[in-house]
N, CA, C and O atoms as CSV, one atom per row, in Angstrom:
chain,resi,resn,atom,element,x,y,z
A,1,MET,N,N,122.055,138.602,110.210
A,1,MET,CA,C,121.439,137.275,110.390
A,1,MET,C,C,122.025,136.262,109.656
A,1,MET,O,O,122.173,136.356,108.437
A,2,THR,N,N,122.447,135.090,110.442
A,2,THR,CA,C,122.810,133.782,109.642
A,2,THR,C,C,121.847,133.104,108.923
A,2,THR,O,O,120.643,133.358,108.875
A,3,LYS,N,N,122.468,132.208,108.358
A,3,LYS,CA,C,121.616,131.236,107.445
A,3,LYS,C,C,120.567,130.449,108.279
A,3,LYS,O,O,119.378,130.335,107.981
A,4,LYS,N,N,121.186,129.921,109.371
A,4,LYS,CA,C,120.252,129.205,110.216
A,4,LYS,C,C,119.258,129.815,110.894
A,4,LYS,O,O,118.298,129.132,111.251
A,5,GLU,N,N,119.312,131.237,111.199
A,5,GLU,CA,C,118.361,131.970,111.798
A,5,GLU,C,C,117.188,132.288,110.788
A,5,GLU,O,O,115.997,132.310,111.096
A,6,GLN,N,N,117.788,132.565,109.359
A,6,GLN,CA,C,116.851,132.789,108.505
A,6,GLN,C,C,115.947,131.498,108.021
A,6,GLN,O,O,114.790,131.617,107.619
A,7,ALA,N,N,116.587,130.360,108.111
A,7,ALA,CA,C,115.771,129.261,107.949
A,7,ALA,C,C,114.728,128.992,109.035
A,7,ALA,O,O,113.553,128.693,108.820
A,8,ALA,N,N,115.316,129.139,110.236
A,8,ALA,CA,C,114.275,128.819,111.409
A,8,ALA,C,C,113.065,129.990,111.060
A,8,ALA,O,O,111.903,129.624,110.890
A,9,GLN,N,N,113.398,131.209,110.986
A,9,GLN,CA,C,112.393,132.356,110.803
A,9,GLN,C,C,111.367,131.951,109.617
A,9,GLN,O,O,110.175,132.230,109.751
A,10,GLN,N,N,111.858,131.260,108.397
A,10,GLN,CA,C,111.109,130.928,107.386
A,10,GLN,C,C,110.406,129.929,107.716
A,10,GLN,O,O,109.231,129.998,107.358
A,11,SER,N,N,110.788,128.796,108.413
A,11,SER,CA,C,109.862,127.816,108.641
A,11,SER,C,C,108.806,128.311,109.886
A,11,SER,O,O,107.741,127.725,110.079
A,12,GLN,N,N,109.118,129.122,110.455
A,12,GLN,CA,C,108.066,129.605,111.525
A,12,GLN,C,C,106.858,130.212,110.673
A,12,GLN,O,O,105.709,129.770,110.683
A,13,GLN,N,N,107.260,131.157,110.034
A,13,GLN,CA,C,106.308,131.715,109.052
A,13,GLN,C,C,105.486,130.833,108.065
A,13,GLN,O,O,104.403,131.246,107.650
A,14,GLU,N,N,105.943,129.726,107.716
A,14,GLU,CA,C,105.467,128.698,106.999
A,14,GLU,C,C,104.276,128.016,107.835
A,14,GLU,O,O,103.162,127.694,107.420
A,15,GLN,N,N,104.833,127.877,109.169
A,15,GLN,CA,C,103.760,126.874,110.125
A,15,GLN,C,C,102.669,127.995,110.527
A,15,GLN,O,O,101.540,127.606,110.826
A,16,GLU,N,N,102.967,129.357,110.544
A,16,GLU,CA,C,101.878,130.275,110.947
A,16,GLU,C,C,100.717,130.277,109.810
A,16,GLU,O,O,99.503,130.201,109.995
A,17,GLU,N,N,101.526,130.400,108.408
A,17,GLU,CA,C,100.564,130.233,107.141
A,17,GLU,C,C,99.677,129.120,107.209
A,17,GLU,O,O,98.462,129.261,107.072
A,18,TRP,N,N,100.330,127.809,107.453
A,18,TRP,CA,C,99.302,126.607,107.564
A,18,TRP,C,C,98.351,126.787,108.565
A,18,TRP,O,O,97.282,126.235,108.305
A,19,LEU,N,N,98.398,127.429,109.709
A,19,LEU,CA,C,97.686,127.343,110.711
A,19,LEU,C,C,96.345,128.434,110.323
A,19,LEU,O,O,95.173,128.316,110.679
A,20,ARG,N,N,96.906,129.412,109.555
A,20,ARG,CA,C,96.036,130.456,109.084
A,20,ARG,C,C,94.988,130.006,108.025
A,20,ARG,O,O,93.843,130.457,107.982
A,21,ARG,N,N,95.533,128.999,107.109
A,21,ARG,CA,C,94.736,128.521,106.119
A,21,ARG,C,C,94.104,127.116,106.632
A,21,ARG,O,O,93.664,126.378,105.750
A,22,THR,N,N,94.035,126.764,107.718
A,22,THR,CA,C,93.560,125.482,108.245
A,22,THR,C,C,91.880,125.558,108.045
A,22,THR,O,O,91.092,126.190,108.749
A,23,PRO,N,N,91.604,124.790,106.967
A,23,PRO,CA,C,89.969,124.651,107.050
A,23,PRO,C,C,89.305,123.858,108.215
A,23,PRO,O,O,89.685,122.752,108.601
A,24,THR,N,N,88.213,124.604,108.749
A,24,THR,CA,C,87.614,123.941,109.771
A,24,THR,C,C,86.136,123.209,109.290
A,24,THR,O,O,85.843,123.507,108.132
A,25,PRO,N,N,85.429,122.557,109.782
A,25,PRO,CA,C,84.254,121.859,109.300
A,25,PRO,C,C,83.249,122.969,109.308
A,25,PRO,O,O,83.079,123.711,110.276
A,26,ARG,N,N,82.580,123.046,108.159
A,26,ARG,CA,C,81.340,123.797,107.940
A,26,ARG,C,C,80.346,123.252,108.270
A,26,ARG,O,O,80.557,122.231,108.925
A,27,GLU,N,N,78.961,123.576,108.037
A,27,GLU,CA,C,77.650,122.899,108.151
A,27,GLU,C,C,77.701,121.746,107.175
A,27,GLU,O,O,78.042,121.784,105.993
A,28,GLY,N,N,77.338,120.819,107.820
A,28,GLY,CA,C,77.248,119.436,106.824
A,28,GLY,C,C,78.573,118.650,106.626
A,28,GLY,O,O,78.591,117.592,105.997
A,29,GLN,N,N,79.799,119.259,107.243
A,29,GLN,CA,C,80.971,118.510,107.016
A,29,GLN,C,C,81.331,117.898,108.511
A,29,GLN,O,O,80.800,118.302,109.546
A,30,VAL,N,N,82.287,116.894,108.445
A,30,VAL,CA,C,82.573,116.315,109.693
A,30,VAL,C,C,84.091,115.895,109.617
A,30,VAL,O,O,84.565,115.561,108.531
A,31,LEU,N,N,84.803,115.907,110.682
A,31,LEU,CA,C,86.118,115.424,110.852
A,31,LEU,C,C,86.303,113.841,110.879
A,31,LEU,O,O,85.522,113.228,111.606
A,32,GLY,N,N,87.196,113.155,110.208
A,32,GLY,CA,C,87.369,111.930,110.358
A,32,GLY,C,C,88.728,111.422,110.439
A,32,GLY,O,O,89.741,112.110,110.311
A,33,LEU,N,N,88.672,109.861,110.714
A,33,LEU,CA,C,90.185,109.312,110.937
A,33,LEU,C,C,90.199,108.269,109.860
A,33,LEU,O,O,89.284,107.458,110.002
A,34,CYS,N,N,90.940,108.062,108.866
A,34,CYS,CA,C,91.080,106.884,108.044
A,34,CYS,C,C,91.547,105.698,108.802
A,34,CYS,O,O,92.646,105.639,109.354
A,35,GLU,N,N,90.608,104.706,108.802
A,35,GLU,CA,C,90.929,103.655,109.588
A,35,GLU,C,C,91.268,102.499,108.529
A,35,GLU,O,O,91.998,101.615,108.978
A,36,GLN,N,N,90.851,102.359,107.175
A,36,GLN,CA,C,91.499,101.259,106.334
A,36,GLN,C,C,91.034,101.872,105.138
A,36,GLN,O,O,90.053,102.603,105.006
A,37,ARG,N,N,92.067,101.390,104.057
A,37,ARG,CA,C,91.795,101.537,102.752
A,37,ARG,C,C,91.297,100.445,102.206
A,37,ARG,O,O,91.759,99.332,102.458
A,38,VAL,N,N,90.244,100.659,101.353
A,38,VAL,CA,C,89.508,99.430,100.832
A,38,VAL,C,C,89.790,99.239,99.590
A,38,VAL,O,O,89.608,98.092,99.179
A,39,GLY,N,N,90.286,100.222,98.664
A,39,GLY,CA,C,90.696,100.026,97.290
A,39,GLY,C,C,89.762,100.695,96.405
A,39,GLY,O,O,88.592,100.865,96.750
A,40,GLY,N,N,90.212,101.087,95.275
A,40,GLY,CA,C,89.404,102.002,94.403
A,40,GLY,C,C,89.062,103.264,94.779
A,40,GLY,O,O,87.942,103.710,94.534
A,41,SER,N,N,90.030,103.989,95.436
A,41,SER,CA,C,90.060,105.509,96.013
A,41,SER,C,C,89.066,105.307,96.982
A,41,SER,O,O,88.446,106.366,97.078
A,42,ARG,N,N,88.582,104.406,97.799
A,42,ARG,CA,C,87.599,104.355,98.835
A,42,ARG,C,C,88.471,103.848,100.121
A,42,ARG,O,O,89.526,103.220,100.030
A,43,MET,N,N,87.828,104.241,101.337
A,43,MET,CA,C,88.329,103.975,102.537
A,43,MET,C,C,87.342,103.964,103.600
A,43,MET,O,O,86.295,104.595,103.453
A,44,LYS,N,N,87.569,103.326,104.624
A,44,LYS,CA,C,86.662,103.095,105.970
A,44,LYS,C,C,87.154,104.314,106.784
A,44,LYS,O,O,88.358,104.546,106.899
A,45,VAL,N,N,86.185,105.101,107.356
A,45,VAL,CA,C,86.574,106.436,107.906
A,45,VAL,C,C,85.794,106.472,109.223
A,45,VAL,O,O,84.564,106.493,109.178
A,46,ARG,N,N,86.415,106.480,110.345
A,46,ARG,CA,C,85.589,106.746,111.651
A,46,ARG,C,C,85.405,108.409,111.776
A,46,ARG,O,O,86.374,109.167,111.818
A,47,CYS,N,N,84.074,108.836,111.825
A,47,CYS,CA,C,83.798,110.150,111.839
A,47,CYS,C,C,83.515,110.595,113.404
A,47,CYS,O,O,83.133,109.785,114.248
A,48,MET,N,N,83.748,111.951,113.669
A,48,MET,CA,C,83.383,112.699,114.766
A,48,MET,C,C,82.054,112.356,115.395
A,48,MET,O,O,81.791,112.226,116.590
A,49,ASP,N,N,81.171,112.223,114.207
A,49,ASP,CA,C,79.748,112.135,114.883
A,49,ASP,C,C,79.471,110.761,115.283
A,49,ASP,O,O,78.314,110.381,115.463
A,50,GLY,N,N,80.437,110.033,115.422
A,50,GLY,CA,C,80.325,108.549,115.717
A,50,GLY,C,C,79.825,107.547,114.834
A,50,GLY,O,O,79.285,106.532,115.275
A,51,LYS,N,N,79.970,107.768,113.603
A,51,LYS,CA,C,79.481,106.946,112.583
A,51,LYS,C,C,80.662,106.521,111.752
A,51,LYS,O,O,81.616,107.291,111.638
A,52,ASN,N,N,80.658,105.289,111.138
A,52,ASN,CA,C,81.717,104.786,110.348
A,52,ASN,C,C,81.148,104.720,108.954
A,52,ASN,O,O,80.230,103.939,108.703
A,53,ARG,N,N,81.698,105.568,107.979
A,53,ARG,CA,C,81.473,105.561,106.716
A,53,ARG,C,C,82.459,105.168,105.786
A,53,ARG,O,O,83.659,105.258,106.045
A,54,ILE,N,N,81.955,104.676,104.560
A,54,ILE,CA,C,82.785,104.447,103.592
A,54,ILE,C,C,82.820,105.838,102.548
A,54,ILE,O,O,81.866,106.359,101.970
A,55,CYS,N,N,84.275,106.235,102.529
A,55,CYS,CA,C,84.276,107.555,101.874
A,55,CYS,C,C,85.216,107.185,100.671
A,55,CYS,O,O,86.041,106.272,100.638
A,56,ARG,N,N,84.857,108.252,99.522
A,56,ARG,CA,C,85.635,107.956,98.423
A,56,ARG,C,C,86.228,109.500,98.159
A,56,ARG,O,O,85.775,110.539,98.640
A,57,ILE,N,N,87.384,109.349,97.247
A,57,ILE,CA,C,88.286,110.491,96.838
A,57,ILE,C,C,87.484,110.744,95.553
A,57,ILE,O,O,87.338,109.878,94.691
A,58,PRO,N,N,86.945,112.051,95.472
A,58,PRO,CA,C,86.127,112.537,94.320
A,58,PRO,C,C,87.190,112.492,93.164
A,58,PRO,O,O,88.385,112.457,93.461
A,59,GLY,N,N,86.799,112.491,91.907
A,59,GLY,CA,C,87.603,112.559,90.695
A,59,GLY,C,C,88.703,113.573,90.597
A,59,GLY,O,O,89.887,113.361,90.334
A,60,ARG,N,N,88.119,114.688,90.847
A,60,ARG,CA,C,88.849,115.996,90.861
A,60,ARG,C,C,90.128,116.024,91.803
A,60,ARG,O,O,91.018,116.836,91.550
A,61,LEU,N,N,90.250,115.100,92.958
A,61,LEU,CA,C,91.258,115.297,93.913
A,61,LEU,C,C,91.955,113.985,93.681
A,61,LEU,O,O,92.938,113.839,94.408
A,62,LYS,N,N,91.742,113.145,92.983
A,62,LYS,CA,C,92.302,111.591,92.912
A,62,LYS,C,C,93.721,111.618,92.682
A,62,LYS,O,O,94.404,110.872,93.384
A,63,ARG,N,N,94.326,112.393,91.765
A,63,ARG,CA,C,95.630,112.409,91.469
A,63,ARG,C,C,96.427,113.444,92.456
A,63,ARG,O,O,97.654,113.381,92.534
A,64,LYS,N,N,95.675,114.395,93.202
A,64,LYS,CA,C,96.446,115.385,94.073
A,64,LYS,C,C,96.315,114.887,95.424
A,64,LYS,O,O,97.124,115.405,96.193
A,65,LEU,N,N,95.401,113.888,96.032
A,65,LEU,CA,C,95.273,113.699,97.348
A,65,LEU,C,C,95.640,112.160,97.540
A,65,LEU,O,O,94.919,111.275,97.080
A,66,TRP,N,N,96.836,111.895,98.266
A,66,TRP,CA,C,97.112,110.488,98.766
A,66,TRP,C,C,96.828,110.498,100.316
A,66,TRP,O,O,97.378,111.269,101.102
A,67,VAL,N,N,95.972,109.618,100.626
A,67,VAL,CA,C,95.630,109.216,101.948
A,67,VAL,C,C,95.878,107.951,102.627
A,67,VAL,O,O,95.290,106.979,102.152
A,68,ARG,N,N,96.611,107.766,103.620
A,68,ARG,CA,C,97.039,106.509,104.325
A,68,ARG,C,C,96.277,106.383,105.310
A,68,ARG,O,O,95.554,107.354,105.536
A,69,GLU,N,N,96.171,105.302,106.139
A,69,GLU,CA,C,95.615,104.686,107.209
A,69,GLU,C,C,96.183,105.791,108.378
A,69,GLU,O,O,97.366,106.130,108.411
A,70,GLY,N,N,95.179,106.287,109.311
A,70,GLY,CA,C,95.743,107.177,110.346
A,70,GLY,C,C,95.471,108.638,110.139
A,70,GLY,O,O,95.297,109.366,111.117
A,71,ASP,N,N,95.417,109.196,108.661
A,71,ASP,CA,C,95.074,110.461,108.232
A,71,ASP,C,C,93.999,111.125,108.810
A,71,ASP,O,O,92.995,110.444,109.021
A,72,THR,N,N,93.980,112.418,109.144
A,72,THR,CA,C,92.973,113.140,109.533
A,72,THR,C,C,92.174,113.730,108.318
A,72,THR,O,O,92.882,114.155,107.405
A,73,LEU,N,N,91.001,113.813,108.178
A,73,LEU,CA,C,90.215,114.216,106.999
A,73,LEU,C,C,89.199,115.148,107.409
A,73,LEU,O,O,88.850,115.377,108.567
A,74,LEU,N,N,88.721,115.706,106.266
A,74,LEU,CA,C,87.710,116.401,106.420
A,74,LEU,C,C,86.541,115.852,105.370
A,74,LEU,O,O,86.702,115.729,104.155
A,75,ILE,N,N,85.394,115.568,106.074
A,75,ILE,CA,C,84.376,114.505,105.284
A,75,ILE,C,C,83.103,115.282,104.931
A,75,ILE,O,O,82.706,116.134,105.726
A,76,GLU,N,N,82.499,115.069,103.900
A,76,GLU,CA,C,81.287,115.842,103.541
A,76,GLU,C,C,80.268,114.495,103.240
A,76,GLU,O,O,80.300,113.894,102.167
A,77,PRO,N,N,79.529,114.197,104.158
A,77,PRO,CA,C,78.378,113.111,103.977
A,77,PRO,C,C,77.477,113.351,102.908
A,77,PRO,O,O,76.987,114.454,102.667
A,78,TRP,N,N,77.265,112.329,102.281
A,78,TRP,CA,C,76.170,112.335,101.141
A,78,TRP,C,C,74.801,112.826,101.640
A,78,TRP,O,O,74.410,112.680,102.798
A,79,GLU,N,N,74.122,113.414,100.667
A,79,GLU,CA,C,72.745,113.820,101.093
A,79,GLU,C,C,71.816,112.501,101.159
A,79,GLU,O,O,71.019,112.386,102.090
A,80,LEU,N,N,71.913,111.602,100.256
A,80,LEU,CA,C,71.393,110.182,100.462
A,80,LEU,C,C,72.318,109.228,100.933
A,80,LEU,O,O,73.421,109.078,100.406
A,81,GLY,N,N,71.945,108.614,101.843
A,81,GLY,CA,C,72.659,107.593,102.574
A,81,GLY,C,C,74.007,108.384,103.219
A,81,GLY,O,O,75.139,107.901,103.207
A,82,GLY,N,N,73.722,109.432,103.668
A,82,GLY,CA,C,74.874,110.214,104.493
A,82,GLY,C,C,75.426,109.593,105.742
A,82,GLY,O,O,76.460,109.985,106.284
A,83,ASP,N,N,74.595,108.492,106.219
A,83,ASP,CA,C,75.023,107.878,107.473
A,83,ASP,C,C,76.078,106.758,107.245
A,83,ASP,O,O,76.758,106.234,108.128
A,84,GLU,N,N,76.103,106.470,105.878
A,84,GLU,CA,C,77.014,105.020,105.506
A,84,GLU,C,C,78.091,105.738,104.485
A,84,GLU,O,O,79.201,105.209,104.433
A,85,LYS,N,N,77.895,106.682,103.822
A,85,LYS,CA,C,78.788,106.996,102.662
A,85,LYS,C,C,79.173,108.769,102.870
A,85,LYS,O,O,78.508,109.618,103.463
A,86,GLY,N,N,80.251,108.889,102.273
A,86,GLY,CA,C,80.800,110.314,102.060
A,86,GLY,C,C,81.811,110.560,101.165
A,86,GLY,O,O,82.357,109.583,100.653
A,87,ASP,N,N,82.250,111.910,100.806
A,87,ASP,CA,C,83.329,112.303,100.152
A,87,ASP,C,C,84.433,112.980,100.935
A,87,ASP,O,O,84.173,113.851,101.764
A,88,VAL,N,N,85.607,112.598,100.683
A,88,VAL,CA,C,87.005,113.420,101.178
A,88,VAL,C,C,87.050,114.712,100.519
A,88,VAL,O,O,87.159,114.857,99.301
A,89,VAL,N,N,86.944,115.810,101.528
A,89,VAL,CA,C,87.062,117.110,100.925
A,89,VAL,C,C,88.604,117.727,101.348
A,89,VAL,O,O,89.032,118.783,100.883
A,90,TYR,N,N,89.213,117.036,102.131
A,90,TYR,CA,C,90.465,117.768,102.383
A,90,TYR,C,C,91.230,116.822,103.369
A,90,TYR,O,O,90.565,116.236,104.223
A,91,LYS,N,N,92.668,116.623,103.303
A,91,LYS,CA,C,93.485,115.872,104.128
A,91,LYS,C,C,94.184,116.940,105.045
A,91,LYS,O,O,94.627,117.941,104.482
A,92,TYR,N,N,94.309,116.832,106.268
A,92,TYR,CA,C,94.996,117.825,107.180
A,92,TYR,C,C,96.678,117.342,107.280
A,92,TYR,O,O,96.947,116.141,107.320
A,93,LYS,N,N,97.568,118.203,107.309
A,93,LYS,CA,C,98.607,117.997,107.498
A,93,LYS,C,C,99.043,118.048,108.898
A,93,LYS,O,O,98.486,118.920,109.565
A,94,PRO,N,N,99.991,117.248,109.555
A,94,PRO,CA,C,100.414,117.078,110.904
A,94,PRO,C,C,100.274,118.320,111.658
A,94,PRO,O,O,99.706,118.309,112.750
A,95,ILE,N,N,100.779,119.452,111.121
A,95,ILE,CA,C,100.977,120.701,112.001
A,95,ILE,C,C,99.374,121.292,112.024
A,95,ILE,O,O,99.072,121.984,112.996
A,96,GLN,N,N,98.542,121.086,111.181
A,96,GLN,CA,C,97.293,121.500,111.133
A,96,GLN,C,C,96.521,120.628,112.078
A,96,GLN,O,O,95.605,121.164,112.702
A,97,VAL,N,N,96.814,119.117,112.300
A,97,VAL,CA,C,96.236,118.347,113.148
A,97,VAL,C,C,96.371,118.964,114.577
A,97,VAL,O,O,95.460,119.005,115.403
A,98,SER,N,N,97.548,119.403,114.734
A,98,SER,CA,C,97.880,119.888,116.182
A,98,SER,C,C,97.326,121.108,116.570
A,98,SER,O,O,97.093,121.395,117.744
A,99,TYR,N,N,97.077,121.943,115.469
A,99,TYR,CA,C,96.058,123.272,115.643
A,99,TYR,C,C,94.806,122.663,115.960
A,99,TYR,O,O,94.258,123.025,117.001
A,100,LEU,N,N,94.267,121.814,115.252
A,100,LEU,CA,C,92.693,121.285,115.493
A,100,LEU,C,C,92.605,120.891,116.891
A,100,LEU,O,O,91.642,121.216,117.585
A,101,LYS,N,N,93.767,120.070,117.406
A,101,LYS,CA,C,93.574,119.428,118.693
A,101,LYS,C,C,93.691,120.689,119.856
A,101,LYS,O,O,93.191,120.539,120.971
A,102,ARG,N,N,94.386,121.907,119.480
A,102,ARG,CA,C,94.604,122.728,120.339
A,102,ARG,C,C,93.267,123.516,120.421
A,102,ARG,O,O,92.950,123.994,121.511
A,103,LYS,N,N,92.443,123.688,119.312
A,103,LYS,CA,C,91.250,124.296,119.356
A,103,LYS,C,C,90.076,123.567,119.898
A,103,LYS,O,O,89.016,124.130,120.172
A,104,GLY,N,N,90.315,122.194,120.056
A,104,GLY,CA,C,89.386,121.348,120.746
A,104,GLY,C,C,88.452,120.838,119.852
A,104,GLY,O,O,87.310,120.676,120.279
A,105,LEU,N,N,88.753,120.494,118.467
A,105,LEU,CA,C,87.638,120.070,117.436
A,105,LEU,C,C,88.201,118.374,117.612
A,105,LEU,O,O,87.407,117.506,117.250
A,106,LEU,N,N,89.046,118.103,117.957
A,106,LEU,CA,C,89.577,116.570,117.761
A,106,LEU,C,C,89.474,116.035,119.152
A,106,LEU,O,O,89.899,114.884,119.255
A,107,LYS,N,N,89.024,116.571,120.233
A,107,LYS,CA,C,88.987,115.869,121.620
A,107,LYS,C,C,88.358,114.680,121.679
A,107,LYS,O,O,88.808,113.766,122.370
A,108,ASP,N,N,87.272,114.566,120.975
A,108,ASP,CA,C,86.559,113.092,121.140
A,108,ASP,C,C,87.217,112.039,120.374
A,108,ASP,O,O,87.260,110.884,120.797
A,109,MET,N,N,87.830,112.463,119.049
A,109,MET,CA,C,88.411,111.319,118.650
A,109,MET,C,C,89.753,110.835,119.115
A,109,MET,O,O,90.309,109.787,118.788
A,110,LEU,N,N,90.244,111.904,120.049
A,110,LEU,CA,C,91.727,111.470,120.768
A,110,LEU,C,C,91.261,110.369,121.833
A,110,LEU,O,O,91.934,109.381,122.127
A,111,GLU,N,N,89.928,110.709,122.402
A,111,GLU,CA,C,89.598,109.752,123.668
A,111,GLU,C,C,89.524,108.372,123.100
A,111,GLU,O,O,90.076,107.400,123.616
A,112,ASP,N,N,88.950,108.348,122.221
A,112,ASP,CA,C,88.550,106.964,121.412
A,112,ASP,C,C,89.857,106.165,120.981
A,112,ASP,O,O,89.785,104.938,120.912
A,113,GLU,N,N,90.869,106.721,120.733
A,113,GLU,CA,C,92.190,106.288,120.141
A,113,GLU,C,C,92.927,105.523,121.279
A,113,GLU,O,O,93.572,104.495,121.070
A,114,PHE,N,N,92.755,106.209,122.719
A,114,PHE,CA,C,93.667,105.535,123.686
A,114,PHE,C,C,92.745,104.678,124.780
A,114,PHE,O,O,93.291,104.038,125.679
């Protein structure tokens, strides 16, 4: 096997690993799209349930999670004021977003974009 073939095989294995470990929304969680950074680790997020929320990055993830506009996120709405506020639980990588699209979880959000 040449080095190019080994590198291609390794990248294929990495992609499969990302797909296996892609977290899907559980009960009480929704998918969302970051629309605008507001500042102070807060952002406006358009969620799949049709609501716009002000979401924050919790302290345990502040230094690990860097979010930009247009990123797909896993959001956990607050128990009190859950229609308006929430926490960011996870940021999906582009390969994971394509996996979610194939599974049909991002269908509604894609129709709103175009």
